[in-house]
GUSE-886563 format. One record per atom (N, C-alpha, C): residue in three letters; z, y, x. Coordinates in steps of 0.001 Angstrom, whole numbers, plus 500000, padded with zeros to 6 digits. Example, Ala and Ser with C-alpha at 12.3 -4.5 7.8 and 13.67 -1.06 7.14 Angstrom:
2
Ala507800494310513190Ala507800495500512300Ala507800496700513200Ser507080497750512850Ser507140498940513670Ser507870500030512900
This chain:
452
Met967651302917352291Met968213301814353075Met967875300484352449Ala967887300475351101Ala967580299229350405Ala966142298813350650Ser965256299797350621Ser963854299459350840Ser963623298958352248Phe964404299511353223Phe964259299061354592Phe964662297613354741Leu965708297219354054Leu966189295847354138Leu965200294857353553Lys964308295347352686Lys963333294455352065Lys962164294128352995Leu962049294787354151Leu960944294512355062Leu961063293114355627Gly959927292460355783Gly959917291119356336Gly960089291135357837Ser960236289973358379Ser960440289866359825Ser959239290357360609Ala958021290116360093Ala956814290558360799Ala956760292074360890Gln957094292754359738Gln957080294214359741Gln958128294776360688Leu959320294144360708Leu960386294618361602Leu959980294469363053Ala959306293363363365Ala958857293160364742Ala957855294219365170Met956969294584364219Met955964295605364536Met956607296956364763Leu957597297303363923Leu958288298569364103Leu959010298610365439Ala959610297489365821Ala960324297437367096Ala959372297638368267Ala958219296994368175Ala957241297142369254Ala956758298570369384Leu956528299230368216Leu956096300623368238Leu957163301511368848Gly958437301198368534Gly959532301975369104Gly959598301844370598Leu959413300630371102Leu959429300427372545Leu958294301164373224Phe957087301103372597Phe955919301781373183Phe956127303296373249Ala956718303839372149Ala956960305285372117Ala957980305686373149Gly959009304848373312Gly960037305171374292Gly959504305130375695Ala958621304164375958Ala958067304054377313Ala957112305197377619Ala956398305648376577Ala955399306696376799Ala956008308080376874Ala957151308288376278Ala957730309627376179Ala957954310297377514Pro958531309628378509Pro958743310314379792Pro957441310769380430Ala956423309921380341Ala955135310295380946Ala954573311530380279Ser954674311593378927Ser954155312745378208Ser954894314008378597Ala956212313858378704Ala956996315036379068Ala956619315525380453Ala956370314597381357Ala956000314987382718Ala954649315686382748Asp953693315225381858Asp952344315798381854Asp952344317235381358Leu953322317571380537Leu953331318913379965Leu953527319992381024Gly954042319574382173Gly954297320555383213Gly953054320951383986Gly951892320203383812Gly950687320511384579Gly949460320524383698Asp948301320663384299Asp947040320680383558Asp946503319263383483Cys946905318547382394Cys946553317127382287Cys945070316885382062Cys944333317904381572Cys942931317679381174Cys941924318339382116Ala942405318888383206Ala941493319627384086Ala940371318748384616Asp940719317560385097Asp939698316667385643Asp938707316234384579Leu939213315933383375Leu938334315499382284Leu937386316615381868Glu937905317835381740Glu937057318957381338Glu935989319255382394Glu936358319110383639Glu935387319328384716Glu934267318308384655Arg934639317066384378Arg933632316010384274Arg932701316242383083Ile933258316667381956Ile932445316962380769Ile931462318085381069Ala931918319115381781Ala931039320233382133Ala929883319771383006Glu930173318855383955Glu929118318326384806Glu928080317567383994Leu928528316762383035Leu927607315995382196Leu926755316913381336Glu927378317946380770Glu926628318873379927Glu925563319609380727Ala925840319888381986Ala924877320616382820Ala923650319793383143Thr923745318480383044Thr922613317601383383Thr922042316898382159Thr922412317334380964Thr921978316676379734Thr921285317673378823Ala920181317226378181Ala919510318067377192Ala920444318297376021Arg920590319561375639Arg921522319888374583Arg920828320655373472Lys921380320584372284Lys920893321374371169Lys921305322826371348Gly920562323719370706Gly920920325121370773Gly922102325469369896Asn922344324643368871Asn923496324879368016Asn923945323558367403Arg925096323590366729Arg925663322383366142Arg925255322180364694Lys924448323089364144Lys924110323027362725Lys922851322214362455Val921858322318363355Val920576321642363148Val920504320419364057Ser920162319271363490Ser920079318047364283Ser918860318070365195Leu918895317267366241Leu917787317160367189Leu917541315688367491Glu916302315249367261Glu915884313897367610Glu914667313986368517Val914731313354369663Val913621313330370613Val913029311928370621Ser911720311822370448Ser911060310509370424Ser909610310669370857Gly908901309555370898Gly907496309579371264Gly907038308230371776His905884308209372432His905385306975373038His904364307290374120Val904130306300374965Val903083306350375981Val902095305226375679Asn900803305557375627Asn899775304599375239Asn898601304698376220Gln898587303833377215Gln897549303835378245Gln896839302478378270Ala895544302495378614Ala894757301264378573Ala893658301283379624Ile893190300094379956Ile891989299915380773Ile890828299660379811Leu889768300442379939Leu888628300340379025Leu887365300026379814Trp886642298998379371Trp885354298605379953Trp884275298758378903Phe883070299237379308Phe881981299393378343Phe880667298930378951Asp879727298616378056Asp878345298298378424Asp877472298877377328Asn876653299882377652Asn875832300544376633Asn874371300097376671Gly874084298989377348Gly872721298495377432Gly871964299022378618Asp872509300041379267Asp871874300606380456Asp872834300622381637Glu874119300703381350Glu875129300793382392Glu876425300188381884Ser877213299629382789Ser878554299147382455Ser879527299674383497Asn880759299937383042Asn881756300491383947Asn883128300337383306Ala884175300698384051Ala885540300582383547Ala886387301706384109Gly887467302028383395Gly888389303060383851Gly889698302962383098Val890649303797383484Val891961303861382834Val892009305126381983Tyr892390304966380708Tyr892348306071379760Tyr893582306088378870Thr893885307269378343Thr894857307379377262Thr894181306886375987Asn894787305913375318Asn894224305362374089Asn894397306372372967Asp893300307026372579Asp893397308114371602Asp893512307628370169Asn893525306319369936Asn893851305834368595Asn895269306248368219Ala896144306388369203Ala897483306965369029Ala897896307473370397Arg897373308625370776Arg897541309089372147Arg899014309318372485Thr899290309301373769Thr900632309556374268Thr901151310870373689Arg902455310917373350Arg903016312116372727Arg904533312133372852Phe905101313317372660Phe906547313438372503Phe906818314432371388Arg907931314227370692Arg908215315062369527Arg909698315435369467Phe909944316584368842Phe911287317039368536Phe911340317294367037Lys912314316717366372Lys912449316965364945Lys913911316961364553Gly914208317581363429Gly915577317634362956Gly915673318412361669Asp916867318504361121Asp917097319244359895Asp918567319640359790Ala918854320434358799Ala920219320893358560Ala920425321059357060Lys921591320713356604Lys921926320842355189Lys922177322308354847Ile921535322778353775Ile921762324130353286Ile922862324115352230Thr922684323264351237Thr923661323042350189Thr923365321689349573Asp924110321265348599Asp923881319962347998Asp922444319838347492Gly921717318842347993Gly920346318590347549Gly919295319409348246Trp919672320332349151Trp918704321177349847Trp918922321103351356Lys917842321082352105Lys917932321118353555Lys916692321795354129Ala916792322239355372Ala915665322821356107Ala915479322024357391Gly914246321959357872Gly913995321179359074Gly912744321631359795Tyr912388320909360840Tyr911262321281361684Tyr910650320033362311Leu909413320171362765Leu908722319125363519Leu907858319801364570Leu908097319466365833Leu907280319942366943Leu906823318718367725Glu905493318495367765Glu904953317309368434Glu903815317716369358Ile903889317245370599Ile902898317572371623Ile902173316304372037Gly900843316320371987Gly900035315208372459Gly899763315327373946Val899628314177374609Val899391314151376057Val898222313216376340Arg897179313729376983Arg896042312898377379Arg895865312989378892Ala895951311849379552Ala895633311806380976Ala894126311712381179Ala893457310935380333Ala891997310837380279Ala891670310308378894His890674310862378237His890416310674376805His889545309448376564Ser890083308445375857Ser889308307228375588Ser888133307470374651Gly888132308591373934Gly887052308875373002Gly886117309980373417Arg886275310533374639Arg885431311650375043Arg884689311423376366Phe885137310501377197Phe884431310286378464Phe883025309745378193Asp882122309917379175Asp880790309332379029Asp880454308510380268Gln879253307938380275Gln878889307007381339Gln878664307696382679Asp878480309004382683Asp878237309722383924Asp879497310321384527Asn880526310471383726Asn881750311122384205Asn882924310571383416Asp883853309918384108Asp884980309315383404Asp885994310352382932Asn885742311628383237Asn886594312712382761Asn885711313860382283Ala884676313499381515Ala883590314432381233Ala884045315685380511Gln885007315573379607Gln885443316734378839Gln886901317017379167Glu887104317647380310Glu888455317888380801Glu889280318734379842Asp888634319589379039Asp889361320443378111Asp890117319628377060Asp889688318390376832Asp890372317545375865Asp891552316809376483Asn891732316925377808Asn892853316288378477Asn894014317275378601Gly895165316771379051Gly896331317636379168Gly897159317611377893Leu897764318756377543Leu898651318858376391Leu897942319526375218Asp898246319088374001Asp897744319744372805Asp898821319705371726Ile898827320722370881Ile899822320811369811Ile899344319993368616Arg900108318977368255Arg899789318161367088Arg900497318672365835His901753319042365976His902509319592364860His903405320710365376Ser903477321800364637Ser904422322873364903Ser904722323519363557Thr905762323032362895Thr905970323411361504Thr907440323330361116Trp907827324135360135Trp909152324015359525Trp908988323650358058Phe910076323198357448Phe910009322825356036Phe911334323115355345Ile911258323242354035Ile912432323290353160Ile912281322171352153Asp913341321371352009Asp913256320138351230Asp914329320107350153Ser913930319652348973Ser914849319447347858Ser914636318055347293Lys915720317340347065Lys915598316006346472Lys914965316067345092Ser915181317151344387Ser914690317268343011Ser913326317923342904Tyr912997318820343856Tyr911791319639343709Tyr910726319387344776Gly911023318581345803Gly910015318273346801Gly910185319081348064Arg909130319111348870Arg909185319722350190Arg908015320676350402Val908301321844351003Val907278322824351373Val907223322919352895Trp906014322779353458Trp905778322901354899Trp905015324196355170Val905311324853356290Val904555326020356742Val904350325881358252Gly903088325878358690Gly902800325773360114Gly901598324898360382Leu901508324405361600Leu900414323518362001Leu900830322069361747Thr900145321424360809Thr900406320019360509Thr899242319484359674Gly899332318256359191Gly898250317665358428Gly898275318072356969Gly897067318209356393Gly896940318499354973Gly896918317222354152Ala896538317349352887Ala896549316211351974Ala895593315110352417Asn894468315468353053Asn893472314471353455Asn893755313853354821Glu894674314412355595Glu894911313914356951Glu895507312506356909Gly894814311547357564Gly895267310161357598Gly895017309376356332Val894354309979355330Val894243309309354036Val893267308138354059Thr892333308102355015Thr891388306989355100Thr891840305914356086Glu893047306064356666Glu893488305174357746Glu894813304469357448Ile895228304424356202Ile896516303833355855Ile896538302366356268Asn897614301963356961Asn897630300646357596Asn899069300198357808Leu899435299036357282Leu900785298495357429Leu900936297638358680Ala899859297372359395Ala899893296486360562Ala899975297285361859Ala900206296582362966Ala900346297224364274Ala899041297815364780Thr897905297461364186Thr896621297972364650Thr896479299481364468Lys897321300094363634Lys897200301528363380Lys897357302369364637Asp898089301864365639Asp898298302600366882Asp897457302069368043Val896613301081367773Val895856300416368840Val894352300548368640Leu893863300206367444Leu892425300242367145Leu892259300497365650Lys892076301750365267Lys891963302104363858Lys890689301515363252Tyr890818300934362077Tyr889655300320361437Tyr888703301355360856Ser889213302530360486Ser888369303559359882Ser887811304555360879Asp888385304619362067Asp888033305649363038Asp887409305000364265Leu886093305184364445Leu885381304586365568Leu885399305458366815Gln885556306766366657Gln885289307679367774Gln886275307540368924Asp887501307035368648Asp888537307050369675Asp888407305929370696Thr887433305036370515Thr887252303917371439Thr885833303957371991Gly885633304752373036Gly884315304869373654Gly883350305748372907Gly883844306586372001Gly882950307420371195Gly882206308485371967Gly882677308833373179Gly882001309858373965Gly880805309350374752Ile880619308039374794Ile879473307463375506Ile878182307839374781Arg877155308189375533Arg875885308585374926Arg875021307360374663Pro874391307302373490Pro873519306170373183Pro872302306132374103Val871679304962374154Val870503304735374989Val869354304257374109Ile868187304852374287Ile866956304398373644Ile866010303975374758Gly865681302682374809Gly864919302169375940Gly865783302237377184Asn865332303026378153Asn866129303231379366Asn866618304673379491Asp866529305415378397Asp866870306838378435Asp868124307126377615Gln869004307977378160Gln870168308437377419Gln869774309612376539Val870315309644375323Val870054310777374438Val871103311850374704Gly870902313043374119Gly871749314188374431Gly872961314336373555Ile873258313351372715Ile874453313397371882Ile875334312198372229Glu876451312052371534Glu877378310951371767Glu877449310069370529Trp877913308830370728Trp878059307929369576Trp878923308574368491Arg879978309256368870Arg880895309820367878Arg880223310911367046Asn879187311577367600Asn878510312637366859Asn877737312123365650Leu877489310828365595Leu876724310265364492Leu877625309679363417Ile878939309843363577Ile879901309327362609Ile880402310487361765Gly880294310391360467Gly880818311430359599Gly879906312629359520Ala880489313756359100Ala879714314975358872Ala879895315952360004Gly878875316734360275Gly878981317814361233Gly879034317396362685Gly878946316103362965Gly878972315642364338Gly880325315723365002Ser881392315929364223Ser882723316105364805Ser883303314793365309Gly882849313679364759Gly883377312381365143Gly884347311813364146Ser884922312649363287Ser885833312146362258Ser885038311517361126Gln885565310444360579Gln884884309781359483Gln884881310660358229Ala883878310465357390Ala883731311256356170Ala884968311116355296Gly885467312242354791Gly886620312237353894Gly887958312306354579Glu887998312122355894Glu889251312171356639Glu889593313608357003Gly890827314009356752Gly891242315375357007Gly891698315597358431Ala892358316732358659Ala892760317136360000Ala894099317853359928Arg894595318238361095Arg895783319082361172Arg895314320515361409Tyr895861321461360661Tyr895481322856360811Tyr896624323733360305Asn896510325033360494Asn897543325969360044Asn897487326095358524Leu898584325741357877Leu898519325603356432Leu899881325815355771Val899835325855354456Val901005325731353590Val900793324460352782Arg901802323594352757Arg901661322304352078Arg902882322031351215Tyr902633321449350056Tyr903714321061349159Tyr903613319571348846Asp904713318846349058Asp904823317437348705Asp905793317293347548Thr905394316601346503Thr906279316382345360Thr907374315386345730Pro908463315336344968Pro909431314249345161Pro908771312904344863Glu909281311847345459Glu908743310517345189Glu909146310070343792Ile908167309617343008Ile908400309144341642Ile907774307762341503Phe908608306749341382Phe908140305364341282Phe907201305001342431Gly907474305506343609Gly906663305204344784Gly905505306155345020Phe905225307046344082Phe904099307977344195Phe904571309335344715Thr903743309938345598Thr903994311283346114Thr902692312075346076Gly902720313246345483Gly901552314111345440Gly901627315189346499Thr900450315654346965Thr900389316681348000Thr899300317693347669Val899618318978347873Val898648320061347756Val898768320902349021Ser897627321272349628Ser897673322076350847Ser896552323112350851Trp896833324216351558Trp895841325285351721Trp896020325932353089Gly894883326332353710Gly894964327053354970Gly893587327302355558Glu893567327970356716Glu892353328171357526Glu891191328806356757Asp891436329678355856Asp890412330554355250Asp889045329894355015Asp888797329038354128Asp889766328433353237Asp889506326929353210Thr890560326160353393Thr890516324727353196Thr891555324384352147Arg891131323720351094Arg892021323363349988Arg891950321858349776Glu893122321221349690Glu893162319764349547Glu894255319358348569Val894010318246347872Val894996317688346954Val894927316169347067Gly896078315514347059Gly896077314066347242Gly897254313384346573Leu897154312069346480Leu898202311238345890Leu898359309989346739Arg899615309642347077Arg899897308457347884Arg900936307588347191Tyr900897306298347572Tyr901825305338346982Tyr902313304366348042Lys903576303972347934Lys904138302961348806Lys905184302174348040Gly905040300834348025Gly905987300000347292Gly905852298545347676Glu906643297699347027Glu906631296263347304Glu906912295502346015Phe906096294473345772Phe906243293618344594Phe906114292160345007Asn907103291370344654Asn907035289931344936Asn906637289638346380Ser907289290321347314Ser907069290140348756Ser905703290630349228Ile905021291432348410Ile903738292025348802Ile903926293525348977Lys903751293995350208Lys903848295422350502Lys902509296093350229Ile902555297282349635Ile901338298034349318Ile901524299481349749Ala900528300015350445Ala900469301439350777Ala899051301916350497Ala898910303047349828Ala897578303513349439Ala897590305027349286Gly896400305614349319Gly896277307051349130Gly894855307458348827Ile894711308595348163Ile893399309182347886Ile893561310695347890Ala892540311409348387Ala892634312866348477Ala891252313487348371Tyr891229314735347876Tyr889991315496347716Tyr890195316864348350Gly889143317359349026Gly889245318665349655Gly887956319449349598Glu888088320762349807Glu886943321668349891Glu887149322599351076Asn886064322910351788Asn886137323837352914Asn885098324933352745Thr885562326171352671Thr884664327337352672Thr885103328294353780Asp885477327734354911Asp885941328509356060Asp884817329385356585Gly885061330688356688Gly884025331596357158Gly883663331392358614Asp884613330870359408Asp884349330632360827Asp883768329234361016Asn884528328224360572Asn884096326820360632Asn883523326460361996Ser884202326884363044Ser883702326618364388Ser884116325250364899Gly884969324577364137Gly885496323297364586Gly886733323451365447Asp887159324698365696Asp888336324948366531Asp889531325259365641Gly890077324218365023Gly891281324408364227Gly891039324492362749Gly889773324466362288Gly889493324484360867Gly889933323210360198Gly890045323273358860Gly890519322113358151Gly889522320971358099Tyr888218321272358094Tyr887208320223357996Tyr885903320745358569Asp885183319899359312Asp883915320297359905Asp882769319928358974Cys882118320936358412Cys880945320705357577Cys879707320576358471Ala878601320108357891Ala877380319905358674Ala876774321234359103Ile876749322213358208Ile876220323533358520Ile877378324420358937Thr877348324887360183Thr878505325581360734Thr878399327098360708Gly877242327629360339Gly877135329080360299Gly876229329574359201Gly875680328652358426Gly874739329045357399Gly873365329321357976Ala872345329220357154Ala870987329525357594Ala870751331031357521Pro869776331549358292Pro869485332987358233Pro869211333420356794Gly869876334485356384Gly869686334990355039Gly870458334229353983Lys871208333214354394Lys871979332426353439Lys873468332735353607Asn874288332084352811Asn875730332250352883Asn876227331856354265Ala876928332743354960Ala877401332453356305Ala878633331564356312Asp879298331446355171Asp880470330581355100Asp880050329133354938Ala880906328238355425Ala880698326814355173Ala880913326536353682Asp880431325400353232Asp880613325030351830Asp880420323524351691Cys881504322770351859Cys881400321326351684Cys882631320803350956Glu882477319664350314Glu883562319015349578Glu883613317553349973Tyr884818316997350014Tyr884989315665350571Tyr886103314923349849Val885986313597349857Val886981312738349233Val887149311494350097Gly888374311019350223Gly888636309832351028Gly889846309088350510Gly889933307821350860Gly891084307029350434Gly891133305703351167Ser892261305040351079Ser892425303731351700Ser893592303006351068Ile893645301692351296Ile894731300864350796Ile895014299765351809Ser896292299451351977Ser896732298389352876Ser897693297486352121Val897439296172352172Val898254295189351452Val898688294106352433Met899985293776352448Met900500292745353350Met901460291828352612His901269290505352792His902178289500352238His903253289221353278Ser904479289661353020Ser905538289614354031Ser905844288208354551Pro905975287181353711Pro906334285859354242Pro905307285277355206Thr904023285454354914Thr902978284864355754Thr902439285839356803Gly902565287151356554Gly902000288142357457Gly900525288398357245Leu899912287745356271Leu898506287993355965Leu898350289399355386Tyr897321290115355839Tyr897137291471355340Tyr895658291838355292Ala895350292901354549Ala893988293426354456Ala894050294928354256Asn893101295638354871Asn892967297088354737Asn891552297433354290Phe891445298473353482Phe890130298985353084Phe890196300499353038Gly889212301155353638Gly889132302611353610Gly887703303067353373Ala887547304228352742Ala886213304767352466Ala886302306273352293Gly885172306947352498Gly885141308386352324Gly883729308915352200Gln883614310130351676Gln882304310772351500Gln882467312280351606Val881466312931352186Val881436314389352239Val880048314862351839Lys880002315911351022Lys878742316510350588Lys878725317959351057Asp877681318315351813Asp877535319679352319Asp876555320425351414Asn877045321423350718Asn876235322129349724Asn875241323104350333Leu875289323310351650Leu874327324194352303Leu873165323455352937Val873249322126353000Val872202321355353676Val870851321543353001Ser870814321478351685Ser869521321559350993Ser868845322899351257Asn869619323995351232Asn869030325302351512Asn868543325387352955Phe869364324910353869Phe869022324978355284Phe867808324106355590Ala867854322855355134Ala866764321930355427Ala865460322384354779Asp865550322851353522Asp864337323325352851Asp863728324503353594Gly864588325376354124Gly864091326531354866Gly863375326138356136Glu863724324952356678Glu863077324457357891Glu861964323469357570Gly861705323257356267Gly860676322298355875Gly861080320863356140Leu862386320529356024Leu862899319202356336Leu863477318546355099Asp863591317245355167Asp864182316472354079Asp865483315855354594Gly866526316665354702Gly867793316199355257Gly868737315681354194Asp869537314689354537Asp870518314101353625Asp871767314975353623Asp872180315462352445Asp873341316348352376Asp874664315593352253Thr874631314253352262Thr875840313449352069Thr876036312470353223Ser877271312384353706Ser877664311377354690Ser878766310527354078Ser878788309241354425Ser879798308353353849Ser880119307235354824Phe881229306535354546Phe881591305372355350Phe882467304456354512Tyr882536303199354921Tyr883580302303354432Tyr883950301353355559Ala885188300866355539Ala885686300013356613Ala886657298986356052Ile886662297809356668Ile887503296698356221Ile888213296106357436Glu889454295738357257Glu890190294998358279Glu890979293883357607Ala891026292735358236Ala891832291617357752Ala892470290924358942Gly893679290410358737Gly894352289748359846Gly895651289113359433Ile896405288695360419Ile897716288094360200Ile898676288658361245Glu899888288971360814Glu900924289508361688Glu902193288690361472Gln902516287855362434Gln903596286885362263Gln904348286717363578Lys905648286379363482Lys906457286168364687Lys906404284691365055Trp905523284372366013Trp905337282998366472Trp906071282723367779Asn906619283766368409Asn907354283565369653Asn908532284527369706Ala909388284333370689Ala910626285096370780Ala910394286557371164Leu909234286891371727Leu908980288259372149Leu908911289221370973Gly908228288811369916Gly908029289676368763Gly906831289218367965Lys906411290024367011Lys905298289654366148Lys903967289713366906Thr903086288778366551Thr901718288743367076Thr900767289129365952Thr899819290005366243Thr898820290437365262Thr897441289996365734Ile896734289256364895Ile895354288837365156Ile894492289410364039Phe893393290085364389Phe892669290826363356Phe891175290895363636Gly890423291240362584Gly888999291539362673Gly888675292753361827Gln887647293517362221Gln887285294748361520Gln885777294867361346Tyr885382295587360278Tyr883976295964360080Tyr883940297403359603His882981298189360139His882855299606359789His881380299933359595Arg881057300668358522Arg879681301115358275Arg879720302615357975Ala878983303412358749Ala878911304859358557Ala877464305267358368Asp877202306044357309Asp875873306603357038Asp875977308118357157Gly875507308643358278Gly875605310072358534Gly874445310839357938Gly874710312067357544Gly873686312918356951Gly873097313903357935Phe872532314973357391Phe871856316008358177Phe872835316697359117Gln872345317037360318Gln873144317795361274Gln872302318897361887Asp872869320084361914Asp872229321228362557Asp872615321213364029Arg872060320237364777Arg872373320122366195Arg871153319614366949Asp871128319892368231Asp869994319542369080Asp870125318101369551Phe869158317264369169Phe869184315864369576Phe868751315695371024Asp867945316591371528Asp867375316547372883Asp866223315547372958Asp865231315902373719Asp864071315025373885Asp864424313798374711Val863901312655374302Val864048311412375054Val862647310837375171Gly861957311161376237Gly860572310742376352Gly859750311406375259Thr859089310590374449Thr858292311132373343Thr859112311220372066Phe860392310843372150Phe861230310834370960Phe862223311993371050Gly862356312761369999Gly863308313867370042Gly863330314609368730Gly863558315899368780Gly863649316699367572Gly864879317568367611Asp864787318704366970Asp865894319646366984Asp866975319305365966Phe866638318564364922Phe867603318286363865Phe867710316784363599Ile868932316332363334Ile869159314948362914Ile869132314923361383Leu868252314123360825Leu868137314041359372Leu869089313007358787Gly869409311978359553Gly870317310934359076Gly870560309912360166Ser871612309100359995Ser871935308074360988Ser872703306947360313Glu872699305779360979Glu873461304622360513Glu874186304011361706Ile875482303757361540Ile876289303147362594Ile877064301977361986Glu877046300835362681Glu877872299695362297Glu878773299314363463Gly880000298953363142Gly880936298542364171Gly881657297265363786Tyr881769296346364731Tyr882496295083364532Tyr883586295016365600Ala884770294548365229Ala885857294504366206Ala886767293311365949Val887345292787367014Val888376291752366939Val889421292097367998Gly890629291539367836Gly891650291821368822Gly892930291067368563Val893837291156369532Val895151290541369428Val896175291520369993Ile897319291618369317Ile898406292509369726Ile899682291680369778Gln900429291820370863Gln901700291107370998Gln902840292112371081Gly903760292012370131Gly904931292863370169Gly905957292352371167Val906646293281371808Val907749292953372714Val908949293754372213Asp909712293159371332Asp910773293884370637Asp911823294439371587Ala912156293701372637Ala913213294128373555Ala912859295414374284Ala911567295738374367Ala911122296942375074Ala910452297950374140Ala910535297742372805Ala909869298619371839Ala908409298827372236Met907699297729372468Met906387297767373112Met905390296871372378His904109297232372434His903016296377371996His901987296275373125Ile901609295052373464Ile900557294796374440Ile899313294343373674Tyr898119294845374034Tyr896944294553373216Tyr895690294311374056Leu894766293597373425Leu893429293363373970Leu892454293399372801Thr891453294297372854Thr890526294471371737Thr889083294490372227Tyr888171294172371323Tyr886735294229371595Tyr886047294869370394Arg885179295854370661Arg884418296497369584Arg882947296564369975His882085296269368999His880628296252369176His880010297285368240Tyr879145298144368789Tyr878469299182368011Tyr876974298904367922Glu876400299151366748Glu874959299161366547Glu874608300422365783Gly873451301035366095Gly873116302270365409Gly871660302644365504Glu871264303540364604Glu869919304117364613Glu869988305535364080Val868995306322364421Val868970307728364043Val867568308127363609Thr867489309101362704Thr866217309669362271Thr866253311171362504Thr865268311674363259Thr865154313112363481Thr863903313597362757Glu863586314867362959Glu862410315413362285Glu861112314848362845Glu861191314124363983Glu859982313616364599Glu859826312108364505Ala860947311353364519Ala860821309899364562Ala862148309248364221Ser862123307909364162Ser863323307102363988Ser863370306066365103Ala864572305696365508Ala864697304713366572Ala866074304071366530Glu866137302852367067Glu867404302158367194Glu867959302337368600Phe869284302401368699Phe869942302505369998Phe870163301127370589Glu870314301088371899Glu870830299883372526Glu872288299694372076Asp872695298450371900Asp874054298185371431Asp875083298625372469Leu876258298989371978Leu877374299386372834Leu878527298408372641Asp879064297881373738Asp880221296990373710Asp881369297630374473Val882564297575373884Val883744298178374495Val884901297180374437Val885512296911375584Val886710296069375665Val887850296950376164Met888992296876375488Met890120297721375858Met891404296888375855Gly892151296967376939Gly893427296273377049Gly894480297197377613Gly895655297195376999Gly896700298085377467Gly897996297854376731Ala898826298880376676Ala900123298756376016Ala900586300117375525Ile901372300093374453Ile902040301281373940Ile903541300991373954Ile904327301892374554Ile905772301741374616Ile906412302997374025Arg907376302786373141Arg908004303885372416Arg909372304247373007Phe909740305491372822Phe911054305921373282Phe911686306843372248
């Protein structure tokens, strides 16, 4: 009683108000007990659940995300010019499901399922057919993997995903990573066939980039069925080891940090491929020799290294990217010698990007950039096709240069980037019969990527 008397007037007023509220509510509560007070609410909840995507259980989280990336692309290859609407394969349209669940303190398990969507491939169409390689359109599996993660011991992945070399030559802190990759030329008009004089050759621009004619730059990895281990992050560094696809082995090191308002992201990785199939259908890396020469080792045998670095000054938005890679095919010398040829067993590239990314308007950040790319391709066991008096069954070497500029405007309110880019290609090739320069290729692409 004494403690009650010590309450101030404000506290007493609050208690009185609570008493009045309880007294007023009591009759209503008593009346509700006689019927089913929650029937309407439960019915409404059931209706909502029936029309809403739900998780299969309450233990594992579910996050749904993705983006749509479509563009209008115009090209001129020196013989023909045309335009069409394509999925921008620099970061093609996709949707993903991911999540995890706690096992115990410091341990969790999770998954990643990501599906790519191509309405029309910006890197595979050619001048004769705007949907030339229909098999590359539609849906494709980008990731299908589970993992077990420990804060102290790192993470183990099992399934279809990227190895240590995947993305290692394309590290980029700017918005251009999803619009126009500085290290990867094939995704922007790479399916167009070069022209010599007035004649089209039987290969595509992308076939002269990197090793094996796959279109990927030298040293850049892929996604394949694998087992991968990522170390815990230590002072910004993370190591990766991966194995899969009978046999692709890769090891890499990545770094991400910030010093004095300067952001840095970098990585380097080394891999070897001795895949007995090496058909290019899901293997870890495409070597130049895909089946071995008669009487020689039927397995592939190539080794590759790649890396890149991206640096951005946060206050000004000034940034620079550099990437490079090399692949050496150990079967080229045996194969070429057996055919009486002098083929180059090494392919390499380097690429540079510089620009500024700054918020100059209320919509979002604007990115203005320029790029340069140089690729020196080696020997390829592929048919070049005759072009008049110029031809040959084997490509001994090639050189490709690419120049690009562009502008990207962020629209923060819509999680969107609108872009306009221009890329110029120059190239030449040497076969067993002759050497020649291609007509230049110009590609203009404008579109938008919106995330969800």
